[in-house]
C-alpha positions as CSV (number, residue, x, y, z in Angstrom):
1,M,-4.5,-8.7,3.5
2,S,-2.3,-8.0,6.5
3,E,-3.5,-6.2,9.7
4,H,-1.4,-3.2,8.7
5,E,-3.0,-3.1,5.2
6,R,-6.5,-3.5,6.6
7,I,-6.0,-0.5,9.0
8,V,-4.5,1.7,6.3
9,S,-7.0,0.8,3.6
10,S,-10.0,1.1,5.9
11,A,-8.8,4.5,7.0
12,R,-8.7,5.5,3.4
13,G,-12.3,4.4,3.1
14,V,-11.6,1.8,0.3
15,A,-11.9,-1.5,2.2
16,A,-15.2,-3.2,2.5
17,V,-14.5,-4.8,5.9
18,G,-16.0,-4.1,9.3
19,Y,-14.1,-1.9,11.6
20,K,-13.7,-4.7,14.2
21,S,-11.7,-6.9,11.8
22,S,-9.6,-3.9,10.9
23,V,-7.9,-3.4,14.3
24,P,-5.3,-5.7,16.0
25,A,-6.7,-8.5,18.2
26,L,-5.6,-6.8,21.4
27,F,-8.1,-4.0,20.8
28,R,-11.1,-6.2,19.8
29,G,-12.0,-7.2,23.3
30,D,-15.3,-5.3,23.2
31,E,-17.3,-3.3,20.8
32,A,-16.4,0.1,22.4
33,C,-12.7,-0.6,22.3
34,A,-12.7,-1.8,18.7
35,R,-14.7,1.1,17.5
36,R,-12.7,3.7,19.4
37,T,-9.4,2.2,18.1
38,F,-10.7,2.3,14.6
39,E,-11.7,5.9,15.0
40,F,-8.2,6.8,16.3
41,F,-6.7,5.9,12.9
42,T,-9.6,7.1,10.7
43,V,-10.7,10.2,12.5
44,N,-7.8,11.4,14.7
45,I,-4.9,10.9,12.2
46,R,-5.1,12.6,8.8
47,N,-1.5,12.2,7.6
48,Q,-1.1,8.9,5.8
49,N,2.6,8.5,6.7
50,T,1.8,9.0,10.4
51,R,-1.2,6.7,10.1
52,K,1.1,3.9,8.7
53,A,3.7,4.4,11.3
54,Y,1.2,4.4,14.2
55,A,-0.6,1.4,12.8
56,R,2.7,-0.5,12.6
57,A,3.4,0.4,16.3
58,A,-0.1,-0.8,17.4
59,I,0.1,-4.0,15.5
60,D,3.6,-4.8,16.7
61,F,2.7,-4.1,20.3
62,A,-0.4,-6.2,20.0
63,A,1.6,-9.1,18.6
64,W,4.1,-8.7,21.5
65,C,1.3,-8.9,24.0
66,E,-0.2,-11.9,22.3
67,K,3.0,-13.9,22.8
68,R,2.9,-13.1,26.5
69,A,-0.8,-14.1,27.0
70,V,-1.9,-10.5,27.4
71,R,-5.0,-10.7,25.2
72,D,-7.3,-8.0,26.6
73,I,-6.6,-4.3,26.6
74,G,-7.6,-4.0,30.2
75,Q,-4.7,-6.3,31.2
76,V,-2.1,-3.9,29.7
77,E,0.0,-2.2,32.5
78,P,2.9,0.2,32.4
79,V,5.3,-2.6,32.9
80,H,4.2,-4.3,29.7
81,V,4.7,-1.1,27.7
82,A,8.1,-0.5,29.3
83,A,9.2,-4.1,28.6
84,Y,8.1,-3.8,25.0
85,I,10.0,-0.5,24.5
86,E,13.1,-1.9,26.2
87,G,13.2,-4.9,23.9
88,L,12.7,-3.2,20.6
89,G,16.3,-2.9,19.8
90,L,15.7,0.0,17.4
91,A,17.4,3.4,17.2
92,A,16.3,6.0,19.8
93,P,14.2,8.0,17.3
94,S,12.3,4.9,16.2
95,V,11.7,3.8,19.9
96,K,10.4,7.3,20.7
97,Q,8.1,7.2,17.8
98,R,6.7,3.8,18.8
99,L,6.2,5.0,22.4
100,A,4.5,8.2,21.1
101,A,2.1,6.2,19.0
102,L,1.1,4.0,22.0
103,R,0.7,7.0,24.2
104,M,-1.6,8.8,21.7
105,L,-3.7,5.6,21.1
106,F,-4.1,4.9,24.8
107,D,-4.9,8.5,25.5
108,W,-7.6,8.3,22.8
109,L,-9.1,5.2,24.5
110,V,-9.0,7.0,27.9
111,V,-10.8,10.0,26.6
112,G,-13.4,7.6,25.0
113,Q,-13.8,6.0,28.5
114,V,-12.6,2.6,27.3
115,L,-9.7,2.7,29.7
116,S,-9.4,4.4,33.1
117,M,-5.7,5.1,32.7
118,N,-3.0,5.3,30.1
119,P,-0.5,2.5,30.6
120,A,2.0,4.2,28.4
121,G,1.7,7.6,30.1
122,S,4.3,7.0,32.8
123,V,6.8,5.1,30.6
124,R,9.9,7.0,29.8
125,G,11.6,6.6,26.4
126,P,15.3,6.9,25.6
127,R,17.0,10.3,25.8
128,F,17.7,11.6,22.3
129,S,18.6,15.1,21.2
130,V,20.3,16.4,18.1
131,S,21.8,19.7,17.1
132,K,22.5,18.7,13.5
133,G,20.5,16.5,11.2
134,R,21.9,13.3,9.7
135,T,20.6,13.9,6.2
136,Q,23.4,13.7,3.7
137,V,23.8,17.0,1.7
138,L,25.7,18.1,-1.4
139,N,27.9,21.1,-1.6
140,A,27.3,23.7,-4.3
141,E,29.7,22.1,-6.8
142,E,28.1,18.7,-6.4
143,A,24.6,20.0,-6.8
144,R,25.6,22.0,-9.9
145,A,27.3,18.9,-11.4
146,L,24.3,16.8,-10.7
147,L,21.9,19.3,-12.4
148,D,24.3,19.9,-15.3
149,S,24.7,16.1,-15.9
150,I,21.0,15.6,-16.6
151,D,20.3,15.1,-20.3
152,T,17.4,17.5,-21.1
153,N,16.9,16.4,-24.7
154,D,13.8,14.4,-23.6
155,I,10.9,15.2,-21.4
156,I,12.1,12.9,-18.6
157,G,15.3,14.9,-18.3
158,L,13.4,18.2,-18.2
159,R,11.1,16.8,-15.5
160,D,14.0,15.5,-13.3
161,R,16.0,18.7,-13.6
162,A,12.9,20.8,-12.7
163,L,12.0,18.5,-9.7
164,I,15.5,18.5,-8.2
165,G,15.8,22.2,-8.8
166,L,12.5,22.8,-7.1
167,M,13.6,20.9,-4.0
168,I,16.9,22.8,-3.8
169,Y,15.6,26.4,-4.5
170,T,12.4,26.2,-2.5
171,F,13.5,23.8,0.3
172,A,10.4,21.7,-0.6
173,R,9.7,18.3,0.9
174,V,9.4,15.6,-1.7
175,G,5.7,15.0,-0.7
176,A,4.8,18.6,-1.3
177,A,6.7,18.7,-4.6
178,I,5.1,15.6,-6.2
179,G,1.7,16.8,-4.9
180,M,1.9,20.0,-7.0
181,T,-0.4,20.8,-9.9
182,V,0.5,22.9,-12.9
183,G,-1.6,25.7,-11.4
184,D,0.7,25.7,-8.3
185,V,3.3,27.5,-10.5
186,Y,1.7,30.9,-11.0
187,V,2.5,34.5,-11.7
188,Q,2.0,37.3,-9.2
189,G,3.3,40.8,-9.4
190,R,5.1,39.9,-12.6
191,R,7.1,37.2,-10.8
192,T,6.6,33.5,-10.7
193,W,5.6,31.9,-7.4
194,I,5.4,28.3,-6.1
195,R,2.5,27.0,-4.1
196,L,3.3,24.0,-1.9
197,H,0.8,21.9,0.0
198,E,2.6,20.9,3.1
199,K,1.8,18.5,6.0
200,G,-1.3,19.2,8.1
201,G,-3.1,20.9,5.2
202,K,-0.8,23.9,5.3
203,V,-0.4,25.9,2.0
204,H,3.0,27.5,1.7
205,E,3.9,30.0,-1.0
206,V,7.4,31.0,-1.9
207,P,9.0,33.1,-4.7
208,C,10.5,31.2,-7.6
209,H,14.3,31.5,-8.2
210,S,15.0,32.7,-11.8
211,Q,16.9,29.6,-12.7
212,L,14.1,27.3,-11.4
213,E,11.6,29.4,-13.3
214,A,13.4,28.7,-16.5
215,W,13.6,25.0,-15.8
216,L,9.9,24.7,-14.8
217,H,8.7,26.5,-18.0
218,A,11.0,24.4,-20.1
219,Y,9.5,21.3,-18.6
220,V,5.8,22.4,-18.7
221,D,6.2,23.6,-22.3
222,G,8.0,20.5,-23.4
223,A,5.4,18.3,-21.8
224,S,2.5,20.3,-23.2
225,I,0.7,20.3,-19.9
226,S,-2.0,22.9,-20.3
227,D,-4.5,22.0,-17.6
228,C,-3.9,24.0,-14.4
229,R,-5.4,21.1,-12.4
230,G,-3.1,18.5,-14.0
231,V,-0.3,16.9,-12.1
232,L,2.9,18.7,-12.5
233,F,5.5,16.0,-11.9
234,Q,4.1,13.0,-13.6
235,S,5.3,9.4,-13.7
236,V,6.4,7.6,-16.8
237,T,4.2,5.0,-18.6
238,G,5.9,1.7,-19.0
239,R,5.3,1.1,-22.7
240,S,5.8,4.5,-24.4
241,G,8.2,6.1,-22.0
242,G,6.0,9.2,-22.0
243,L,4.2,10.9,-19.1
244,S,1.3,9.1,-17.6
245,G,-0.7,12.0,-16.2
246,K,-0.4,10.5,-12.7
247,A,1.8,11.9,-9.9
248,M,5.2,10.3,-9.2
249,A,5.5,8.3,-6.0
250,Q,8.2,9.1,-3.5
251,A,9.8,5.8,-4.3
252,D,10.0,6.9,-8.0
253,V,11.7,10.1,-7.0
254,F,14.2,8.3,-4.7
255,R,15.2,5.8,-7.5
256,M,15.5,8.7,-10.0
257,I,17.8,10.6,-7.6
258,G,20.0,7.5,-7.1
259,R,20.3,7.0,-10.9
260,R,21.1,10.7,-11.6
261,A,23.6,10.9,-8.8
262,M,25.4,7.7,-10.0
263,A,25.5,9.1,-13.6
264,A,27.0,12.3,-12.3
265,G,29.7,10.4,-10.4
266,I,28.5,11.6,-7.0
267,R,29.4,9.2,-4.3
268,T,27.5,10.9,-1.5
269,R,24.4,8.9,-0.5
270,V,21.7,11.4,-1.3
271,G,18.0,11.0,-1.0
272,C,14.9,13.0,-1.5
273,H,15.4,15.1,1.7
274,S,19.1,15.9,0.8
275,F,18.1,18.7,-1.5
276,R,16.1,20.5,1.2
277,A,19.2,20.4,3.5
278,T,21.5,21.4,0.6
279,G,19.3,24.4,-0.3
280,I,19.1,25.6,3.3
281,T,22.9,25.2,3.9
282,E,23.9,27.0,0.7
283,Y,21.4,29.8,1.3
284,L,22.9,30.4,4.8
285,R,26.4,30.0,3.5
286,S,25.7,32.8,1.1
287,G,24.8,35.2,3.9
288,G,21.1,34.4,4.2
289,L,19.3,34.9,7.5
290,L,18.1,31.9,9.6
291,E,14.7,33.4,10.2
292,V,14.2,33.9,6.5
293,A,15.3,30.3,5.8
294,Q,12.8,29.2,8.4
295,A,10.0,31.1,6.6
296,M,11.1,29.7,3.2
297,A,11.2,26.1,4.6
298,G,7.8,26.5,6.4
299,H,9.2,25.5,9.8
300,E,7.4,26.3,13.0
301,S,10.7,26.7,14.9
302,A,14.1,28.1,13.9
303,R,15.7,25.2,15.8
304,T,14.2,22.8,13.2
305,T,15.7,24.9,10.4
306,G,19.1,24.9,12.2
307,L,19.2,21.1,12.0
308,Y,19.6,21.5,8.2
309,D,22.5,23.9,8.5
310,R,25.8,22.1,7.8
311,R,28.1,25.2,7.9
312,S,29.4,24.8,11.4
313,G,31.3,21.9,12.9
314,Q,32.8,20.7,9.6
315,V,36.2,19.2,9.9
316,T,38.0,19.4,6.5
317,H,40.6,17.0,5.1
318,R,43.1,19.8,5.2
319,E,42.8,20.1,9.0
320,V,43.0,16.3,9.5
321,E,46.3,16.3,7.4
322,R,47.8,18.7,10.0
323,I,48.3,15.6,12.2
324,S,51.9,14.9,11.3
325,I,52.9,11.5,12.8
């Protein structure tokens, strides 16, 4: 088991290993440091994806220090962190994430009185700002073609149409979508609502679009899922091709989207997050308000919602053809 796997599995409480062997060598210098580092991943960070990313950053930095004979946490200075960040060779957002992980970890050690200062605190990362996200989106015609191309004569087709439709019409993140139970589709005031369990333990409830409502009911009825506590979007069993009763993984959804897009003849490289951006863009294009889109998406800031808006700044092929040379 790798160091990364030990940290993640220990944080989940399933590994029968001591905490000291679950942290990178750089942080094992003394009992207090090892315990405090272990607590950073198990106590301070609740999101599993964040935990994985930060564990990867800590392990990578520890390996970098080991190669340069920096084997004790007390030897780490700002110049070491700066040199590590400078030599990463990654995109600016990835570098900033690594630096943020180290800053938080060292802050945790300072608060725990393991270190007297944070060696990453004064290190500046690369400048990076965006006014528009990079997630590939579909236009309304492409999204409709994708949904119409799904064969719904079997339960897998009904599931895939309902899942893609959910991500478009509710702006749901894939993690929230595959975490839904049957009971998260409920009726209130004679209308169907969707309950999404978002990052940070937030519960987000949105009204269900009439088209999505029909697709969800067709899937649930076709799958005969009656237990409200049962998983809504289930994976497929290998042998029978039926539903397994277990939730789909994000990797399963990503592969499914790739297959469906290819079958529909869509050449745009779409992923799980594309439908969130597609839904927001088409909602705003139809005259929707940014602040309402923000509420529907569950964003803390309207600026974040604006990153998903692809209406402005689009240069069409027709405009390019005006260059007559």
